[in-house]
Residue frames as a rotation matrix with the C-alpha (Angstrom) as fourth column:
MET 1
0.983 -0.050 0.178 99.11
-0.059 -0.997 0.048 76.60
0.176 -0.058 -0.983 97.14
LEU 2
0.529 -0.834 0.154 102.44
-0.276 0.002 0.961 75.49
-0.802 -0.551 -0.229 98.63
ARG 3
0.121 -0.471 0.874 103.39
0.769 0.601 0.217 73.79
-0.627 0.646 0.436 95.36
THR 4
0.713 0.204 0.671 102.64
0.621 -0.628 -0.469 76.98
0.326 0.751 -0.575 93.43
VAL 5
0.899 -0.437 0.034 104.86
-0.392 -0.767 0.507 79.00
-0.195 -0.470 -0.861 95.78
ARG 6
0.273 -0.832 0.484 107.62
0.090 0.523 0.848 76.43
-0.958 -0.187 0.218 95.43
ASN 7
0.098 -0.198 0.975 107.34
0.941 0.338 -0.026 76.57
-0.324 0.920 0.220 91.63
HIS 8
0.224 0.080 0.971 106.97
0.610 -0.789 -0.076 80.37
0.760 0.609 -0.225 91.43
PRO 9
0.037 -0.225 -0.974 108.80
0.978 -0.191 0.082 81.99
-0.204 -0.956 0.213 94.31
LEU 10
-0.915 -0.393 0.090 109.34
0.402 -0.880 0.251 85.21
-0.019 0.266 0.964 92.39
ALA 11
-0.280 0.894 0.349 105.58
0.185 -0.306 0.934 85.60
0.942 0.326 -0.080 91.98
LEU 12
0.466 0.376 -0.801 105.23
0.834 0.116 0.540 85.28
0.295 -0.920 -0.259 95.78
ILE 13
-0.444 -0.717 -0.537 107.93
0.828 -0.558 0.060 87.93
-0.342 -0.418 0.841 96.25
VAL 14
-0.852 0.200 0.484 106.13
0.175 -0.764 0.622 90.28
0.494 0.614 0.616 93.89
LEU 15
0.169 0.975 -0.145 102.86
0.418 0.062 0.906 89.65
0.893 -0.214 -0.397 95.73
VAL 16
0.214 -0.183 -0.960 104.44
0.969 -0.084 0.232 90.42
-0.124 -0.979 0.159 99.08
ALA 17
-0.819 -0.567 -0.086 105.92
0.546 -0.817 0.186 93.65
-0.176 0.105 0.979 97.63
LEU 18
-0.555 0.678 0.482 102.50
0.111 -0.514 0.851 94.70
0.824 0.526 0.210 96.34
VAL 19
0.380 0.697 -0.608 100.73
0.697 0.215 0.684 93.89
0.607 -0.684 -0.404 99.65
LEU 20
-0.126 -0.514 -0.848 103.28
0.946 -0.320 0.054 95.88
-0.299 -0.796 0.527 101.63
ARG 21
-0.945 -0.299 0.129 102.97
0.326 -0.858 0.397 98.88
-0.008 0.418 0.909 99.32
ALA 22
-0.426 0.873 0.238 99.18
0.089 -0.222 0.971 98.76
0.900 0.435 0.017 99.07
TYR 23
-0.272 0.330 -0.904 98.47
0.911 0.391 -0.131 98.31
0.310 -0.859 -0.407 102.75
PRO 24
-0.791 -0.053 -0.610 98.54
0.372 -0.833 -0.410 102.05
-0.486 -0.551 0.678 103.59
TRP 25
-0.867 0.498 0.038 95.90
-0.236 -0.475 0.848 102.69
0.440 0.726 0.529 100.89
PHE 26
-0.175 0.849 -0.498 93.29
0.429 0.521 0.738 100.86
0.886 -0.084 -0.456 103.01
LEU 27
-0.584 -0.019 -0.812 93.74
0.778 -0.298 -0.553 103.13
-0.231 -0.954 0.189 106.01
PRO 28
0.464 0.867 -0.181 91.19
0.783 -0.497 -0.374 105.95
-0.415 0.032 -0.909 106.33
HIS 29
0.913 0.085 -0.398 91.71
-0.032 -0.960 -0.277 108.97
-0.406 0.266 -0.874 104.07
THR 30
0.032 -0.999 0.012 94.84
-0.088 0.009 0.996 107.73
-0.996 -0.033 -0.088 102.31
LEU 31
-0.313 -0.192 0.930 94.32
0.798 0.477 0.367 106.40
-0.514 0.857 0.004 98.78
LEU 32
0.250 0.493 0.833 92.27
0.852 -0.521 0.052 109.40
0.460 0.697 -0.550 97.83
GLY 33
0.982 0.096 -0.163 93.97
0.175 -0.793 0.583 111.76
-0.073 -0.601 -0.796 100.27
VAL 34
0.463 -0.875 0.142 97.35
-0.654 -0.445 -0.612 113.15
0.599 0.190 -0.778 101.05
MET 35
0.904 -0.201 -0.378 99.82
0.342 0.870 0.355 110.55
0.258 -0.450 0.855 102.18
GLU 36
-0.069 -0.963 -0.259 103.03
0.964 -0.131 0.231 112.52
-0.257 -0.234 0.938 102.03
VAL 37
0.262 0.062 -0.963 103.89
0.030 -0.998 -0.056 116.20
-0.965 -0.014 -0.263 101.59
ASP 38
-0.603 -0.686 -0.407 105.88
-0.345 -0.235 0.909 115.54
-0.719 0.688 -0.095 98.45
ASP 39
-0.602 0.407 0.687 103.24
0.728 0.634 0.261 113.49
-0.330 0.657 -0.678 96.55
GLY 40
0.497 0.847 -0.188 100.94
0.699 -0.519 -0.492 116.50
-0.515 0.113 -0.850 96.50
VAL 41
0.139 -0.553 -0.822 103.78
-0.299 -0.814 0.497 118.76
-0.944 0.176 -0.278 95.41
TYR 42
-0.839 -0.517 0.167 104.74
-0.033 0.355 0.934 116.53
-0.543 0.779 -0.315 92.43
TYR 43
-0.286 0.811 0.510 101.08
0.933 0.358 -0.047 115.97
-0.221 0.462 -0.859 91.44
GLY 44
0.547 0.511 -0.663 100.30
0.414 -0.854 -0.316 119.71
-0.728 -0.101 -0.678 91.83
ALA 45
-0.292 -0.734 -0.613 103.27
-0.355 -0.513 0.782 120.60
-0.888 0.446 -0.110 89.63
SER 46
-0.870 0.012 0.492 101.95
0.407 0.579 0.706 118.28
-0.276 0.815 -0.509 87.00
ARG 47
0.154 0.988 0.011 98.49
0.921 -0.139 -0.365 119.81
-0.359 0.066 -0.931 87.26
MET 48
0.340 -0.135 -0.931 100.06
-0.050 -0.991 0.125 123.28
-0.939 0.004 -0.344 86.84
LEU 49
-0.753 -0.648 -0.118 101.97
-0.200 0.055 0.978 122.06
-0.627 0.760 -0.171 83.75
LEU 50
-0.548 0.634 0.546 98.73
0.819 0.541 0.194 120.63
-0.173 0.553 -0.815 82.35
ALA 51
0.495 0.758 -0.425 97.11
0.674 -0.643 -0.362 124.04
-0.548 -0.108 -0.829 82.85
GLY 52
0.706 -0.231 0.670 99.87
0.541 -0.433 -0.720 125.62
0.456 0.871 -0.181 80.75
HIS 53
0.854 -0.465 0.235 102.17
-0.516 -0.691 0.507 126.93
-0.073 -0.554 -0.829 83.50
LEU 54
0.534 -0.737 -0.414 105.84
-0.010 0.485 -0.875 126.22
0.846 0.471 0.252 83.04
PRO 55
0.744 -0.338 -0.576 108.09
0.663 0.267 0.700 124.97
-0.083 -0.903 0.423 85.82
TYR 56
-0.220 -0.891 -0.397 110.65
0.893 -0.348 0.285 127.56
-0.392 -0.292 0.872 86.96
ALA 57
-0.817 0.009 0.576 109.02
0.333 -0.809 0.485 130.25
0.471 0.588 0.658 84.81
ASP 58
-0.117 0.911 0.396 105.55
-0.337 -0.411 0.847 130.24
0.934 -0.034 0.355 86.32
PHE 59
0.881 0.330 0.339 106.02
-0.429 0.254 0.867 128.19
0.200 -0.909 0.365 89.51
THR 60
-0.090 -0.983 0.160 108.88
-0.945 0.033 -0.325 126.90
0.314 -0.181 -0.932 91.51
ILE 61
0.977 0.210 -0.046 109.78
-0.186 0.934 0.304 123.26
0.107 -0.288 0.952 91.99
VAL 62
0.463 -0.857 0.227 113.01
-0.652 -0.156 0.742 122.09
-0.600 -0.491 -0.631 93.53
HIS 63
-0.113 -0.510 0.853 113.64
0.173 0.835 0.523 119.03
-0.979 0.206 -0.006 91.37
PRO 64
-0.940 -0.228 -0.255 114.04
-0.216 -0.182 0.959 118.65
-0.265 0.956 0.122 87.63
PRO 65
-0.336 0.917 -0.216 110.77
-0.862 -0.392 -0.322 118.72
-0.380 0.078 0.922 85.71
LEU 66
-0.756 0.032 -0.653 110.59
-0.425 0.735 0.528 115.17
0.497 0.677 -0.542 84.34
THR 67
-0.869 0.474 -0.143 108.36
0.431 0.583 -0.689 114.00
-0.243 -0.660 -0.711 87.15
SER 68
-0.341 0.756 -0.559 105.83
-0.318 -0.652 -0.688 116.67
-0.885 -0.057 0.462 86.26
ILE 69
-0.360 0.138 -0.923 105.85
-0.931 0.003 0.364 115.44
0.053 0.990 0.127 82.67
LEU 70
-0.893 -0.056 -0.446 105.58
-0.089 0.995 0.054 111.75
0.441 0.088 -0.893 83.66
LEU 71
-0.756 0.625 -0.193 102.55
0.401 0.208 -0.892 112.54
-0.518 -0.752 -0.408 85.88
LEU 72
-0.818 0.400 -0.413 100.64
-0.552 -0.747 0.370 114.33
-0.161 0.531 0.832 83.11
PRO 73
-0.564 0.664 -0.491 98.30
-0.018 0.584 0.811 111.38
0.825 0.467 -0.318 82.36
PHE 74
-0.350 0.441 -0.826 97.27
0.912 0.362 -0.194 111.26
0.213 -0.822 -0.529 86.01
ALA 75
-0.804 0.099 -0.587 96.93
0.121 -0.938 -0.324 115.03
-0.583 -0.331 0.742 86.15
ALA 76
-0.787 0.537 -0.303 94.61
-0.482 -0.230 0.845 114.72
0.385 0.811 0.440 83.12
ILE 77
-0.414 0.631 -0.656 92.56
0.577 0.739 0.348 112.06
0.705 -0.234 -0.670 85.00
GLY 78
-0.521 0.128 -0.844 92.38
0.779 -0.333 -0.531 114.44
-0.349 -0.934 0.074 87.94
ALA 79
-0.917 0.164 -0.363 91.24
-0.256 -0.941 0.221 117.28
-0.305 0.295 0.905 85.72
VAL 80
-0.582 0.725 -0.369 88.37
-0.314 0.218 0.924 115.18
0.750 0.653 0.100 84.42
VAL 81
0.236 0.736 -0.634 87.13
0.286 0.570 0.770 113.25
0.928 -0.363 -0.076 87.46
GLY 82
0.919 0.142 0.368 88.84
-0.256 -0.495 0.831 115.02
0.300 -0.857 -0.418 90.37
ASP 83
0.122 -0.983 0.133 92.28
-0.795 -0.177 -0.580 115.31
0.594 -0.035 -0.804 91.84
PRO 84
0.102 -0.107 0.989 91.74
-0.816 0.559 0.144 112.53
-0.569 -0.822 -0.031 94.48
TYR 85
0.799 0.263 0.540 91.21
0.024 0.884 -0.468 110.07
-0.600 0.387 0.700 91.68
GLY 86
0.798 -0.590 -0.122 94.12
-0.266 -0.163 -0.950 111.35
0.541 0.791 -0.287 89.63
LEU 87
-0.042 -0.797 0.602 96.36
-0.976 -0.096 -0.195 110.96
0.213 -0.596 -0.774 92.63
ALA 88
0.311 0.210 0.927 95.00
-0.533 0.846 -0.013 107.50
-0.787 -0.490 0.375 93.36
ALA 89
0.999 0.026 0.041 95.59
0.022 0.518 -0.855 106.43
-0.043 0.855 0.517 89.75
ALA 90
0.403 -0.915 0.024 99.16
-0.624 -0.294 -0.724 107.67
0.669 0.277 -0.689 90.04
ARG 91
-0.038 -0.376 0.926 99.61
-0.944 0.318 0.090 105.67
-0.328 -0.870 -0.367 93.23
LEU 92
0.729 0.339 0.594 98.36
-0.146 0.925 -0.350 102.55
-0.668 0.169 0.724 91.47
ALA 93
0.877 -0.463 -0.131 100.86
-0.123 0.049 -0.991 103.18
0.465 0.885 -0.014 88.67
MET 94
0.102 -0.857 0.506 103.57
-0.944 -0.244 -0.222 103.49
0.313 -0.455 -0.834 91.29
ALA 95
0.377 0.068 0.924 102.72
-0.516 0.844 0.148 99.92
-0.769 -0.532 0.353 92.36
GLY 96
0.987 -0.029 0.161 103.62
0.151 0.539 -0.829 98.96
-0.063 0.842 0.536 88.79
VAL 97
0.442 -0.876 0.192 106.90
-0.582 -0.442 -0.683 100.72
0.683 0.190 -0.705 89.18
ALA 98
0.144 -0.328 0.934 107.45
-0.937 0.258 0.235 98.77
-0.318 -0.909 -0.270 92.39
VAL 99
0.760 0.175 0.625 106.85
-0.026 0.970 -0.240 95.47
-0.649 0.167 0.742 90.64
ALA 100
0.870 -0.493 0.029 109.21
0.023 -0.018 -1.000 96.46
0.493 0.870 -0.004 87.82
ASN 101
0.259 -0.819 0.512 111.87
-0.882 -0.416 -0.220 97.36
0.393 -0.394 -0.831 90.36
VAL 102
0.338 -0.083 0.938 111.56
-0.619 0.731 0.288 94.00
-0.709 -0.678 0.196 92.15
LEU 103
0.899 0.056 0.435 111.82
0.245 0.758 -0.604 92.16
-0.364 0.649 0.668 88.84
LEU 104
0.728 -0.680 0.090 114.80
-0.281 -0.415 -0.865 94.26
0.625 0.604 -0.493 87.69
VAL 105
0.174 -0.654 0.736 116.63
-0.977 -0.022 0.212 93.51
-0.123 -0.756 -0.643 90.96
HIS 106
0.516 0.089 0.852 116.01
-0.199 0.980 0.018 89.85
-0.833 -0.179 0.523 90.40
ARG 107
0.967 -0.117 0.226 117.13
0.249 0.256 -0.934 89.98
0.051 0.960 0.277 86.78
LEU 108
0.510 -0.823 0.250 120.30
-0.635 -0.556 -0.536 91.91
0.580 0.114 -0.807 87.61
ALA 109
0.135 -0.438 0.889 121.16
-0.867 0.381 0.320 89.52
-0.479 -0.814 -0.329 90.44
ALA 110
0.713 0.175 0.679 120.55
0.063 0.948 -0.311 86.56
-0.698 0.264 0.666 88.16
LEU 111
0.914 -0.403 0.035 122.98
-0.018 -0.129 -0.992 88.00
0.404 0.906 -0.125 85.64
VAL 112
0.219 -0.893 0.394 125.79
-0.745 -0.413 -0.523 88.39
0.630 -0.179 -0.756 88.13
THR 113
-0.374 -0.285 0.883 125.35
-0.828 0.531 -0.179 85.25
-0.417 -0.798 -0.434 90.20
PRO 114
-0.711 0.134 -0.690 124.85
-0.404 0.726 0.557 81.64
0.576 0.674 -0.462 89.13
SER 115
-0.920 0.313 -0.235 122.70
0.376 0.539 -0.753 81.06
-0.109 -0.782 -0.614 92.17
ARG 116
-0.293 0.902 0.317 118.93
0.328 -0.216 0.920 81.22
0.898 0.373 -0.232 91.60
ALA 117
0.321 0.428 -0.845 118.50
0.917 0.082 0.390 81.43
0.237 -0.900 -0.366 95.39
LEU 118
-0.506 -0.571 -0.646 120.71
0.697 -0.712 0.083 84.52
-0.508 -0.408 0.758 95.63
ALA 119
-0.893 0.246 0.377 118.75
0.144 -0.638 0.757 86.22
0.426 0.730 0.534 92.85
LEU 120
0.117 0.980 -0.162 115.52
0.499 0.083 0.863 85.46
0.859 -0.181 -0.479 94.66
ALA 121
0.115 -0.143 -0.983 117.02
0.981 -0.137 0.135 86.72
-0.154 -0.980 0.124 97.92
ALA 122
-0.892 -0.440 -0.108 117.99
0.411 -0.886 0.216 90.00
-0.190 0.148 0.971 96.28
ALA 123
-0.528 0.778 0.341 114.47
0.079 -0.355 0.932 90.46
0.846 0.518 0.126 94.94
ALA 124
0.322 0.647 -0.692 112.99
0.751 0.271 0.603 89.55
0.577 -0.713 -0.398 98.35
GLY 125
-0.357 -0.532 -0.768 115.33
0.888 -0.448 -0.102 91.98
-0.289 -0.719 0.632 100.05
TYR 126
-0.974 0.070 0.214 114.21
0.031 -0.899 0.436 94.83
0.223 0.432 0.874 97.78
ALA 127
-0.282 0.959 -0.019 110.56
0.264 0.097 0.960 93.81
0.922 0.265 -0.281 98.18
VAL 128
0.559 0.512 -0.652 110.61
0.739 0.048 0.672 94.20
0.375 -0.858 -0.352 101.95
MET 129
-0.566 -0.822 -0.067 113.20
0.774 -0.502 -0.387 96.96
0.284 -0.270 0.920 102.27
PRO 130
0.019 0.686 -0.728 111.54
0.834 -0.412 -0.366 99.59
-0.551 -0.600 -0.580 104.43
ASP 131
-0.499 -0.249 -0.830 112.81
-0.109 -0.932 0.345 102.56
-0.860 0.262 0.439 102.40
ALA 132
-0.992 0.108 -0.060 111.53
-0.040 0.177 0.983 101.00
0.117 0.978 -0.172 99.19
VAL 133
-0.430 0.883 -0.189 108.19
0.889 0.450 0.082 100.12
0.158 -0.133 -0.979 100.72
ILE 134
-0.028 0.386 -0.922 107.68
0.572 -0.750 -0.332 103.62
-0.820 -0.536 -0.200 102.08
ALA 135
-0.627 -0.280 -0.727 108.71
-0.295 -0.778 0.554 105.34
-0.721 0.562 0.405 98.84
GLU 136
-0.969 0.197 -0.150 106.70
-0.085 0.303 0.949 103.13
0.232 0.932 -0.277 96.51
HIS 137
-0.456 0.878 -0.149 103.29
0.838 0.366 -0.406 103.47
-0.301 -0.310 -0.902 98.20
THR 138
0.630 0.639 -0.441 102.78
0.423 -0.759 -0.495 106.93
-0.651 0.125 -0.748 96.80
LEU 139
0.822 -0.266 0.503 104.31
0.410 -0.335 -0.848 109.51
0.394 0.904 -0.167 94.44
LEU 140
0.631 -0.728 -0.267 107.93
-0.127 -0.436 0.891 109.94
-0.765 -0.529 -0.368 95.43
LEU 141
0.584 -0.430 -0.689 110.90
-0.811 -0.341 -0.475 110.44
-0.031 0.836 -0.547 93.17
GLU 142
-0.254 -0.867 0.429 113.11
-0.829 0.423 0.365 107.58
-0.498 -0.264 -0.826 94.30
PRO 143
0.130 0.312 0.941 111.13
0.093 0.941 -0.324 104.66
-0.987 0.130 0.093 92.83
VAL 144
0.972 0.233 0.028 111.21
0.066 -0.156 -0.986 106.22
-0.225 0.960 -0.167 89.39
VAL 145
0.361 -0.922 -0.136 114.94
-0.932 -0.353 -0.085 106.98
0.031 0.157 -0.987 89.73
ASN 146
-0.209 -0.403 0.891 115.41
-0.498 0.828 0.258 103.36
-0.842 -0.390 -0.374 90.77
LEU 147
0.610 0.539 0.581 113.47
0.234 0.578 -0.782 102.14
-0.757 0.613 0.226 87.75
PHE 148
0.930 -0.280 -0.239 115.61
-0.346 -0.444 -0.826 104.18
0.125 0.851 -0.510 85.35
CYS 149
0.120 -0.967 0.225 118.91
-0.991 -0.104 0.082 103.28
-0.056 -0.233 -0.971 87.04
LEU 150
-0.062 -0.061 0.996 118.21
-0.279 0.959 0.042 99.57
-0.958 -0.276 -0.077 87.40
SER 151
0.832 0.412 0.371 117.13
0.239 0.336 -0.911 99.48
-0.500 0.847 0.181 83.75
ALA 152
0.731 -0.635 -0.250 120.27
-0.651 -0.539 -0.534 101.36
0.205 0.553 -0.808 82.73
VAL 153
-0.161 -0.816 0.556 122.51
-0.854 0.398 0.336 98.94
-0.495 -0.420 -0.760 84.56
LEU 154
0.269 0.324 0.907 120.74
0.096 0.928 -0.360 96.01
-0.958 0.184 0.218 82.96
LEU 155
0.997 0.080 0.023 121.30
0.037 -0.170 -0.985 97.58
-0.074 0.982 -0.173 79.53
LEU 156
0.374 -0.928 -0.009 124.95
-0.928 -0.373 -0.011 98.22
0.007 0.013 -1.000 80.38
LEU 157
-0.215 -0.438 0.873 125.43
-0.508 0.814 0.283 94.58
-0.834 -0.382 -0.397 81.29
ARG 158
0.447 0.438 0.780 123.82
0.428 0.661 -0.617 93.59
-0.785 0.610 0.108 78.00
GLY 159
-0.488 -0.796 0.358 126.21
0.714 -0.129 0.688 95.82
-0.501 0.592 0.631 76.01
ARG 160
0.196 0.610 0.768 123.83
0.869 -0.471 0.152 98.68
0.454 0.637 -0.623 75.22
PRO 161
-0.513 -0.504 -0.695 125.74
0.825 -0.514 -0.236 101.69
-0.238 -0.694 0.679 76.62
PHE 162
-0.911 0.156 0.383 123.94
0.055 -0.872 0.486 104.37
0.410 0.463 0.786 74.57
LEU 163
0.069 0.994 -0.080 120.47
0.088 0.074 0.993 103.29
0.994 -0.076 -0.083 75.75
ALA 164
0.175 -0.076 -0.982 121.83
0.958 0.242 0.152 102.95
0.226 -0.967 0.115 79.31
GLY 165
-0.843 -0.517 -0.151 123.17
0.537 -0.828 -0.160 106.52
-0.043 -0.216 0.975 79.13
ALA 166
-0.555 0.724 0.411 119.75
-0.136 -0.566 0.813 107.72
0.821 0.395 0.412 77.98
LEU 167
0.408 0.737 -0.538 118.10
0.428 0.366 0.826 106.05
0.806 -0.568 -0.166 80.99
PHE 168
-0.218 -0.541 -0.812 120.66
0.973 -0.182 -0.140 107.48
-0.072 -0.821 0.566 83.36
ALA 169
-0.941 -0.080 0.328 119.89
0.160 -0.961 0.225 110.91
0.298 0.264 0.917 81.86
LEU 170
-0.057 0.994 0.090 116.19
-0.022 -0.091 0.996 110.35
0.998 0.055 0.027 82.46
ALA 171
0.281 0.085 -0.956 116.94
0.886 0.361 0.293 109.42
0.370 -0.929 0.027 86.03
GLY 172
-0.707 -0.595 -0.383 118.72
0.686 -0.709 -0.165 112.76
-0.173 -0.379 0.909 86.39
GLY 173
-0.712 0.552 0.434 115.64
-0.079 -0.677 0.732 114.43
0.698 0.487 0.526 84.89
VAL 174
0.371 0.846 -0.384 113.69
0.359 0.252 0.899 113.11
0.857 -0.471 -0.210 87.88
LYS 175
0.982 -0.133 -0.133 116.15
0.088 -0.302 0.949 113.83
-0.167 -0.944 -0.285 90.67
VAL 176
0.612 -0.790 -0.047 119.60
-0.670 -0.486 -0.562 115.30
0.421 0.375 -0.826 90.52
PHE 177
0.152 -0.611 0.777 121.07
-0.827 0.352 0.438 112.83
-0.541 -0.710 -0.452 92.98
ALA 178
0.912 0.187 0.365 120.76
0.030 0.858 -0.514 110.18
-0.409 0.479 0.777 90.22
ALA 179
0.647 -0.739 -0.189 124.12
-0.554 -0.286 -0.782 111.48
0.523 0.611 -0.594 89.02
ALA 180
0.022 -0.591 0.806 125.63
-0.924 0.296 0.243 109.48
-0.382 -0.750 -0.540 91.89
SER 181
0.587 0.283 0.758 124.46
-0.025 0.943 -0.333 106.30
-0.809 0.176 0.561 90.13
VAL 182
0.965 -0.256 -0.051 126.19
-0.075 -0.085 -0.994 107.39
0.250 0.963 -0.102 86.97
LEU 183
0.258 -0.907 0.332 129.43
-0.912 -0.342 -0.227 107.99
0.319 -0.244 -0.916 88.88
ALA 184
0.131 -0.155 0.979 129.15
-0.630 0.750 0.203 104.56
-0.766 -0.643 0.001 90.55
Protein backbone atom coordinates (compact mmCIF):
# COMPACT_ATOMS: atom_id res chain seq x y z
CA MET A 1 0.00 0.00 0.00
CA LEU A 2 2.77 2.45 0.94
CA ARG A 3 4.53 1.74 -2.34
CA THR A 4 1.32 2.47 -4.27
CA VAL A 5 0.93 5.79 -2.46
CA ARG A 6 4.54 6.67 -3.17
CA ASN A 7 4.09 5.82 -6.85
CA HIS A 8 0.68 7.49 -7.21
CA PRO A 9 0.41 10.38 -4.76
CA LEU A 10 -2.11 12.20 -6.95
CA ALA A 11 -4.46 9.21 -6.68
CA LEU A 12 -4.21 9.44 -2.89
CA ILE A 13 -4.98 13.17 -3.03
CA VAL A 14 -8.05 12.49 -5.18
CA LEU A 15 -9.17 9.75 -2.77
CA VAL A 16 -8.82 12.10 0.21
CA ALA A 17 -10.83 14.75 -1.67
CA LEU A 18 -13.60 12.24 -2.38
CA VAL A 19 -13.73 10.96 1.21
CA LEU A 20 -13.95 14.48 2.61
CA ARG A 21 -16.76 15.41 0.23
CA ALA A 22 -18.69 12.14 0.64
CA TYR A 23 -18.47 11.96 4.44
CA PRO A 24 -21.58 14.13 5.02
CA TRP A 25 -23.63 11.82 2.80
CA PHE A 26 -23.37 9.09 5.44
CA LEU A 27 -24.92 11.19 8.18
CA PRO A 28 -28.65 10.61 8.76
CA HIS A 29 -31.05 12.25 6.30
CA THR A 30 -28.41 13.87 4.11
CA LEU A 31 -27.70 12.11 0.80
CA LEU A 32 -31.42 11.81 0.05
CA GLY A 33 -32.41 14.89 2.03
CA VAL A 34 -31.72 18.59 2.15
CA MET A 35 -28.13 19.46 2.97
CA GLU A 36 -28.16 23.15 2.13
CA VAL A 37 -30.82 25.72 1.37
CA ASP A 38 -29.32 26.46 -2.03
CA ASP A 39 -29.11 22.89 -3.34
CA GLY A 40 -32.87 22.54 -3.13
CA VAL A 41 -33.33 25.90 -4.86
CA TYR A 42 -31.10 24.98 -7.81
CA TYR A 43 -32.57 21.50 -8.10
CA GLY A 44 -36.11 22.89 -7.81
CA ALA A 45 -35.42 25.44 -10.54
CA SER A 46 -34.28 22.62 -12.79
CA ARG A 47 -37.43 20.62 -12.02
CA MET A 48 -39.53 23.68 -12.90
CA LEU A 49 -37.62 24.05 -16.17
CA LEU A 50 -38.19 20.36 -16.90
CA ALA A 51 -41.92 20.93 -16.36
CA GLY A 52 -41.88 23.68 -18.98
CA HIS A 53 -41.66 26.74 -16.74
CA LEU A 54 -39.11 29.35 -17.81
CA PRO A 55 -36.75 31.07 -15.40
CA TYR A 56 -37.52 34.77 -14.88
CA ALA A 57 -40.78 34.46 -16.84
CA ASP A 58 -42.55 31.83 -14.73
CA PHE A 59 -40.41 31.72 -11.59
CA THR A 60 -37.68 33.78 -10.00
CA ILE A 61 -34.12 32.63 -9.52
CA VAL A 62 -31.34 34.98 -8.49
CA HIS A 63 -28.52 33.47 -10.56
CA PRO A 64 -28.13 32.97 -14.30
CA PRO A 65 -30.04 29.94 -15.61
CA LEU A 66 -27.18 27.66 -16.76
CA THR A 67 -27.24 25.69 -13.50
CA SER A 68 -30.91 24.86 -14.08
CA ILE A 69 -30.00 23.57 -17.53
CA LEU A 70 -26.99 21.57 -16.30
CA LEU A 71 -29.15 19.88 -13.66
CA LEU A 72 -31.82 18.77 -16.14
CA PRO A 73 -30.60 15.13 -16.33
CA PHE A 74 -30.88 14.88 -12.54
CA ALA A 75 -34.27 16.58 -12.54
CA ALA A 76 -35.36 13.95 -15.08
CA ILE A 77 -34.11 11.19 -12.77
CA GLY A 78 -36.08 12.83 -9.96
CA ALA A 79 -39.19 13.01 -12.12
CA VAL A 80 -38.99 9.26 -12.77
CA VAL A 81 -37.85 7.77 -9.44
CA GLY A 82 -38.35 10.61 -6.97
CA ASP A 83 -36.66 13.88 -6.15
CA PRO A 84 -34.50 12.50 -3.32
CA TYR A 85 -32.83 10.19 -5.86
CA GLY A 86 -32.47 12.93 -8.45
CA LEU A 87 -30.81 15.13 -5.84
CA ALA A 88 -28.56 12.28 -4.70
CA ALA A 89 -27.51 11.57 -8.29
CA ALA A 90 -26.64 15.25 -8.72
CA ARG A 91 -24.56 15.12 -5.54
CA LEU A 92 -22.68 12.11 -6.88
CA ALA A 93 -22.02 14.02 -10.10
CA MET A 94 -20.70 16.91 -8.01
CA ALA A 95 -18.10 14.49 -6.65
CA GLY A 96 -16.96 14.08 -10.25
CA VAL A 97 -16.69 17.85 -10.53
CA ALA A 98 -14.59 17.84 -7.35
CA VAL A 99 -12.21 15.25 -8.79
CA ALA A 100 -11.92 17.24 -12.01
CA ASN A 101 -11.13 20.39 -10.03
CA VAL A 102 -8.38 18.67 -8.04
CA LEU A 103 -6.86 17.29 -11.24
CA LEU A 104 -7.10 20.67 -12.97
CA VAL A 105 -5.35 22.43 -10.09
CA HIS A 106 -2.60 19.81 -10.30
CA ARG A 107 -2.28 20.20 -14.06
CA LEU A 108 -2.20 23.99 -13.92
CA ALA A 109 0.41 23.96 -11.16
CA ALA A 110 2.48 21.46 -13.13
CA LEU A 111 2.43 23.81 -16.12
CA VAL A 112 3.73 26.80 -14.18
CA THR A 113 6.28 25.13 -11.91
CA PRO A 114 9.00 22.59 -12.68
CA SER A 115 8.49 21.02 -9.25
CA ARG A 116 6.32 17.92 -9.15
CA ALA A 117 6.09 18.33 -5.39
CA LEU A 118 4.65 21.83 -5.70
CA ALA A 119 2.05 20.64 -8.20
CA LEU A 120 1.04 17.87 -5.79
CA ALA A 121 0.95 20.35 -2.91
CA ALA A 122 -1.38 22.61 -4.91
CA ALA A 123 -3.72 19.69 -5.62
CA ALA A 124 -3.58 18.59 -1.98
CA GLY A 125 -4.31 22.13 -0.83
CA TYR A 126 -7.41 22.27 -3.01
CA ALA A 127 -8.46 18.75 -1.94
CA VAL A 128 -8.59 19.72 1.74
CA MET A 129 -9.54 23.40 1.45
CA PRO A 130 -12.56 23.79 3.73
CA ASP A 131 -14.50 26.05 1.35
CA ALA A 132 -14.01 23.60 -1.53
CA VAL A 133 -14.95 20.60 0.64
CA ILE A 134 -18.12 22.31 1.85
CA ALA A 135 -19.17 23.50 -1.60
CA GLU A 136 -18.48 20.22 -3.40
CA HIS A 137 -20.48 17.90 -1.15
CA THR A 138 -23.79 19.06 -2.63
CA LEU A 139 -25.25 21.28 -5.36
CA LEU A 140 -23.68 24.67 -5.06
CA LEU A 141 -22.61 27.00 -7.85
CA GLU A 142 -18.96 27.53 -6.95
CA PRO A 143 -17.64 24.06 -7.88
CA VAL A 144 -19.05 24.36 -11.40
CA VAL A 145 -17.70 27.91 -11.73
CA ASN A 146 -14.32 26.58 -10.57
CA LEU A 147 -14.48 23.80 -13.15
CA PHE A 148 -15.20 26.20 -16.00
CA CYS A 149 -12.63 28.79 -14.88
CA LEU A 150 -9.83 26.29 -14.19
CA SER A 151 -10.48 24.68 -17.58
CA ALA A 152 -10.46 28.10 -19.22
CA VAL A 153 -7.11 29.03 -17.68
CA LEU A 154 -5.66 25.70 -18.81
CA LEU A 155 -6.85 26.41 -22.34
CA LEU A 156 -5.39 29.93 -22.19
CA LEU A 157 -2.02 28.51 -21.18
CA ARG A 158 -2.23 26.10 -24.10
CA GLY A 159 -2.91 28.91 -26.57
CA ARG A 160 -6.65 28.32 -27.09
CA PRO A 161 -8.13 31.73 -26.21
CA PHE A 162 -11.43 31.28 -28.08
CA LEU A 163 -12.30 28.07 -26.21
CA ALA A 164 -11.10 29.64 -22.97
CA GLY A 165 -13.42 32.59 -23.56
CA ALA A 166 -16.32 30.21 -24.17
CA LEU A 167 -15.64 28.47 -20.84
CA PHE A 168 -15.40 31.79 -19.02
CA ALA A 169 -18.77 32.70 -20.56
CA LEU A 170 -20.22 29.41 -19.30
CA ALA A 171 -18.87 30.22 -15.84
CA GLY A 172 -20.74 33.52 -16.01
CA GLY A 173 -23.86 31.58 -17.01
CA VAL A 174 -23.63 29.76 -13.68
CA LYS A 175 -22.84 32.70 -11.40
CA VAL A 176 -22.25 36.34 -12.25
CA PHE A 177 -19.25 36.65 -9.93
CA ALA A 178 -17.29 34.52 -12.43
CA ALA A 179 -16.69 37.80 -14.27
CA ALA A 180 -14.04 38.51 -11.63
CA SER A 181 -12.06 35.53 -12.97
CA VAL A 182 -12.17 36.96 -16.46
CA LEU A 183 -10.90 40.31 -15.18
CA ALA A 184 -8.10 38.58 -13.28
